[in-house]
N, C-alpha and C positions, 0 to 999 in steps of 0.2 A: 065730060068726060075729062075735060082739060083740068077740073079741081080733082081728078084721084090721087094724082103722085101727091099735091098736098095734105089732102085728109091721110094717105099713106103715112106721110112723114110725121103728121101729127099723132096718130097712132103709135109710129115707133117710137115717138118723144116721151110719150105720156106711160109707155110701157116701159123706157129705160127710167124714168123719174121714178117710176112705180118701185120698180128693181131696188134702184138707190137707196131710197127711202126704206125698205123692205130690210138692204144689207145693215143699215146705220141704226135700225130699229132694233135689229137682232144684237147689236155689239153690246157686251157689259164687260164692266173693270174686272179683273181677275188679277189676283197677287200669289202668293206661296202658302200651300198648307203647313208645311214646313217651316220652321223657325229658323231667321239669320245668325248662325254664331260666328263671334269675333272675339280675338284678344283685342285688348285695349293696346292704341296705336295703329289697330288696321285699318284699311280702306274698305269699305262695305257696298252692296249694291243692294237697296231693297225693291224689290222686282214688282212692277203693275204696269199692266198693260190693257189693251182692248182687243176683246174678242168676239166674234173676226177682228181681222185688223182693217183700222177706219184711220184715216189721217187725224193725226190729233196738233199739227201745227197752230191751227186757228180756234183750240178750244183754250179753257181755263183749266187748269191742274194745280190741285191744293194739297202738298203734304204738312198734316199736323199731328202734335201729340195732345190728346186731349187733358193732361193732368198740368199741363203747362198755362198759366194767366194768358199770356200770349201764343195763341196755339198755333204760329206759324211756325212750321221750320223750313218750309219751300214753297213760293207763291210762282206760277207760270201765268202771265196773263198779258194779253194782246201782242202775242208772240214772242215776247220777250220775259227774264225775270223781272218780279217786282217785288223786293224783298225787303221795301223800306221798314216792316213791320216784324222782320224775322226777328226770332227770339236769338237774345244776344250770344247764345252759348254755339251757335250753329253758324255764325258770321263766317264768312269765307269756307266753310267746309262742306256745302251743298253743291249741286249740278246735278243738270238732266243730261241725256243724250241727245241733243237737240237735232243730228242727222238721223234720229231713229223716231223722230216724231211723226214723222210722215208712214211710216209703219205702224204706228199705235203704240209705241213703246214709251212709256212714262216714268220709265224707275228711276230712282234717284239715288245718286252716289252720294256717301257720305264719309269724310276724310278724317284721318286720326281720331278714331271714335273712342271715347271713354268709356269708364263705367258707369257713370250718370246718364250715358245715352241707349242704356238699357232700357226698355219698354215695348209700347204698341204704339203703330204708326199708323196713319189713315191716310191713303190714298183716295183723294176726292176730285170727280170731274163734274162739277155742277149742272154744265149745261147741257146734259143727256137728258132725255124725257123721262117720266114718272115712272112709265111702264120698263126703263132698263135699270141695271143695276148699277150705280151710280158711284159705286164706293168698295174700296177692300180693306183688309187690314192685315198689317205684316207685323211681326214680332220680332224683336231685334233683343240678341241674348249677346252681352259681352262680359267677358271674363278676364281673370289674369293668372298667370302662372309663374313659377320660378322654381330653377331646380335646386333639390334638396342636398344639404350636406350631411356627410358622415363623419364621426369622430369618435374614438376609443376614448371612453372614459374610465375603465378598471376591470379588476376582475371579479369574479362572484362564484364560488364553489371553484369547479374545474373550468369555468367557462368564462368567456369575456364579452363585457358589457359595451355594446354598442349605442351610441345615439342620431338619431335625424332629424333633423330641423329644416324646415322649409317654411319662407315667410311670403307675401307679396302675393297668397292666393283669393280669389272671388269668383262665384261663390265657395262656401267653404268646402273642402277636398276632403278626400279619405286618405290615411295613411296606412302603410302595412310592409312587413317584412319577409323577404324571401330568401330559400335556399339557393345554391346554384343549380337546381333541377327544378326549381320555379314552384316548391313546393311552400306555403305559407306558414310562416314560423309563429309560434304564442310569443307575443311580447310581454314585457314587463308592464302590464295593467295598459289603460285605454290611454288615446291621445291627449298629451295637454295642449290646449290650444287658446288662443289669444286676439282678439280684434281688436285693431286700432280703429282710430279717428277717421281713417278711410274706407273702413268697412272692409279692409284687408286682414286676410287670417294667416296666422303663423302656427304651424303645429312641431309638435316635438313629440317623439317617443322612442323609448328605450329596447332593447331586445337582450337576453344573455345568448351566445350561441358558445357551441363546444367546437373542438376540433373536429374538422371533417377531412376529406381526399382534399379539398380543393382549397377550403379555406375562404371561399368567396360569398358574399352576402348582398345582395340589392335591398335598397328601400324606397318602394314606388309611392309616387303622392299623384292619385286621378281625383279629376272631377269630372262626372259622368256628364252631366249638364251641359257641358260645354265639349263633352268628347275629349279630353285632352288628359292627358299623363307624363310625367316626368319621372326617370329612374337615376340612380348615383349606384354603381357597384365599390365594394371595397374588399380588398384582400387583407387578410389579416396574417401576420407573419407567423409562424410557428411558435418562435419564442416569447410571443407575447402570451401563449396560452399558460396556466400555471401547470406546474410539474405535477406527474402523475402521483399516486399516493403511495407507490414504491419511492420515487424520488425525494417525496417529502420525509421518508423515513429515515432515508439516506441523509440527508440534508439534517433532520433532527438528530441523528446518530453524529453527524460530522462536526455539529456545533458541542454536543457534549463531550465528544473526543477531544474538541479544542479546548474546551473547558479545563477537562481533565489533563489534557498536555502542558496547561498553563500553569495547574497547581503540580505537576510534577517538576516543570521546568525551574521551579524556585526549589526544589531539591537536587536537580542535578541529574534527575534519572530517565530524561528524556529520550536519549539514545537507546538504553537497555529494553524501555518498554516498545520503542519503535522496532528493534529488532525482535522484540518478541511475536509482533502482529506479523512482521515478514516473514520470519524463518520457523513458524511452528510447524508447518506442513514438513519441512524437510528434516526439521531436528525430532520428529516421531519418526520419520524412516531411518536416520542414519546416527543417533546419537548412542555413546554408549552406556548402557544400562549401566554397567559397572560404575560407571561415575556418578551418573544422576542419582542412583538410588540411597546410597549414603547422604548427599546433596539433602534430598527430601526427608531422609528420616530427620536430618538435623533440624530441620524447619517446621514439619509438618507433625507435630509428635502427639497424634490422636488416632482414632481407630481407621481413620483414611488411610493411613500410612498402610496398616495391614491388608485392606483393598488393595491397594496397587502394588503391594508386594506378590499376592496371590495371583495376580491375573497370567494366564498362560502364555503370553508372548511380548514380548519389549513394545511393541508398538501399542498394545492395550496398556501396557504399565504407564507408556508415555502420556496414553489419552487422558488416562486416569489422573495422573499427575497435573496435566494441565489443567482439568475440570476442578481440582482441588485448589490448584492456586488462583484460577478466576474467582473462586468464593472466598479466599484469603483475603488479608489485609494486603495493600498495595507495598507496604515494608517488606513482608516476606517475598513477593513477587519479585519485587525491585532485588532482593537479597540474591535470591534464587539464581535469576541472570548474571547477575556480577559473578558469583563464583562460577557459574559454568562457562562464563566468557574466560575467567582467568584459566581455567582447568584445560578446557578443549577448544581454542581460540579456533582452531583449524575447523572446526565445523559451522562458521557462522559465513554466512553468504555476502560476498563483497566483503572480504576481509581485509582489502587495503584501506577501509572507510575506519576513521577515528569515531568509534562507538562510547566510548568514555569520555 
């Protein structure tokens, strides 16, 4: 009877050991099903832990990359870091969460990641039994991005040609143009691509845009694998767009008139022709037909004169006269207005101007 407590204690101890071994034996190394995504220069955490939680302070934890000749990325051994054979590019950039080891957290922190750090990392605890899952793989994806730059390169038809350029991307991104409503615009051909020696991509793409209510357009560069995008918006001033067709016609007419004016200037007829354009409507309404018709007869000696004379009203007579003068040689038109100004100077608008 005196030995019962001792036997009971042994039974309890054996039960405790059994439960502990069972708990430890059921633990396995787990990581993350999703890749870890980062931009060059970021600090990242590669997740790895024991589930259910088991103290890992006295375990060996190895982080490796299979493609490296020296596979050691980080080694935790004898309750300390042991990185004598660590791959050179990881020197000074790896660490573990030592206070979390007792909770089974054996994750690795990697600082200042580079594009070359992209790849598969293996978290391995060799001290676990063969029946346990000893390792897991974590995928690291490192990218690079930059802000696109927009410039106005010229005009095309009635539109303005815009160029978007963005360099320093990895992996290769996509580029598209959008209007102010977010609608994708048809670009002037596919993007121009260039890859430099560091595997960074530069993209360039043109688009011709027409004038809108806002004149705002956006260039979007997006890399879906790293889930990053950059956008730049531009506002194109109204005066950058080509003028309307009517405006172009007026401009051509202005150039034609300027050329004609230069020719007349050489003959001293500029003031007379200027007055012709300015006063035509007023003269049709006000001029004394009795004065004009004799001048017309003197200058227009053809059947056209008869058509002018047969018109029923003075206004129609004047319109026909102007029509006849328009198709006549410039000398007749000039002579007509010189004579008219001499005979009826009071009919000229702005009589104070020196016309001759």
